[in-house]
C-alpha positions as CSV (number, residue, x, y, z in Angstrom):
1,X,-3.2,-56.9,-22.2
2,X,-1.6,-53.5,-22.7
3,X,1.4,-54.4,-20.8
4,X,2.2,-57.4,-23.1
5,X,1.6,-55.4,-26.0
6,X,3.6,-52.5,-25.0
7,X,6.5,-54.9,-24.2
8,X,6.5,-57.4,-27.5
9,X,6.5,-53.9,-29.3
10,X,9.7,-52.4,-27.7
11,X,11.3,-56.3,-27.9
12,X,10.6,-55.9,-31.8
13,X,12.1,-52.1,-31.9
14,X,15.0,-53.3,-30.2
15,X,15.7,-56.3,-32.4
16,X,15.4,-54.5,-35.2
17,X,17.5,-51.7,-34.1
18,X,20.2,-55.0,-33.3
19,X,20.0,-55.7,-37.0
20,X,20.8,-51.9,-37.9
21,X,24.5,-51.7,-39.7
22,X,26.2,-49.4,-37.8
23,X,27.8,-46.2,-39.5
24,X,32.0,-46.7,-40.7
25,X,34.2,-44.5,-38.2
26,X,36.6,-42.1,-39.2
27,X,40.0,-41.1,-37.9
28,X,41.0,-37.5,-38.6
29,X,44.5,-36.5,-38.3
30,X,45.4,-35.0,-35.4
31,X,46.7,-31.8,-36.8
32,X,43.4,-31.0,-38.9
33,X,41.1,-32.0,-35.8
34,X,39.4,-29.4,-33.6
35,X,36.4,-28.6,-32.0
36,X,33.9,-25.6,-32.9
37,X,31.4,-24.8,-30.5
38,X,28.4,-22.1,-31.5
39,X,26.2,-19.9,-29.6
40,X,22.8,-20.1,-30.3
41,X,21.2,-16.9,-31.4
42,X,19.5,-16.0,-28.0
43,X,22.7,-16.2,-26.3
44,X,24.6,-14.2,-28.6
45,X,21.9,-11.3,-28.8
46,X,22.0,-11.4,-25.1
47,X,25.8,-11.3,-25.1
48,X,25.7,-8.8,-27.8
49,X,22.9,-6.5,-26.1
50,X,25.5,-6.6,-22.5
51,X,28.4,-5.6,-24.7
52,X,30.0,-8.6,-23.9
53,X,32.7,-9.7,-26.6
54,X,34.3,-13.3,-27.2
55,X,37.8,-13.4,-28.1
56,X,39.9,-16.3,-29.1
57,X,43.9,-16.3,-27.3
58,X,46.2,-18.0,-30.2
59,X,46.0,-21.0,-31.8
60,X,42.4,-20.5,-31.1
61,X,39.7,-18.2,-33.8
62,X,36.8,-16.4,-33.1
63,X,34.3,-14.9,-36.0
64,X,30.6,-14.1,-35.2
65,X,28.9,-16.6,-33.4
66,X,31.6,-19.6,-33.6
67,X,34.5,-20.6,-31.4
68,X,37.0,-22.8,-33.1
69,X,39.5,-24.6,-30.4
70,X,42.4,-27.0,-32.1
71,X,43.2,-29.9,-30.8
72,X,46.6,-31.3,-29.5
73,X,48.6,-34.1,-28.8
74,X,49.0,-35.2,-24.8
75,X,52.4,-36.0,-23.4
76,X,51.4,-39.5,-22.9
77,X,50.9,-39.5,-26.6
78,X,47.6,-42.1,-26.0
79,X,44.9,-39.6,-26.0
80,X,44.1,-36.0,-27.4
81,X,43.2,-32.8,-25.6
82,X,41.8,-29.4,-26.2
83,X,44.7,-27.1,-26.1
84,X,43.9,-24.6,-23.6
85,X,45.0,-22.1,-21.2
86,X,46.3,-23.1,-17.9
87,X,43.8,-21.5,-15.0
């Protein structure tokens, strides 16, 4: 009996979620797009204690606990990739 009630509740919740409309999607122009990485406070404190500094290479930016990496268009023109240094 418990399993049946749990199954009914699960089905009702899934049905309700299926009826909820999805939010709109917005495309950003590629020249304005970027990725921001923010370090947690604990990690930032540990890095500071160990005297580790985060430095951004151009065109990236670093400030405080945040790193910003720009996006560029790939050579095939179909997808995007992060602009990073080659290894």
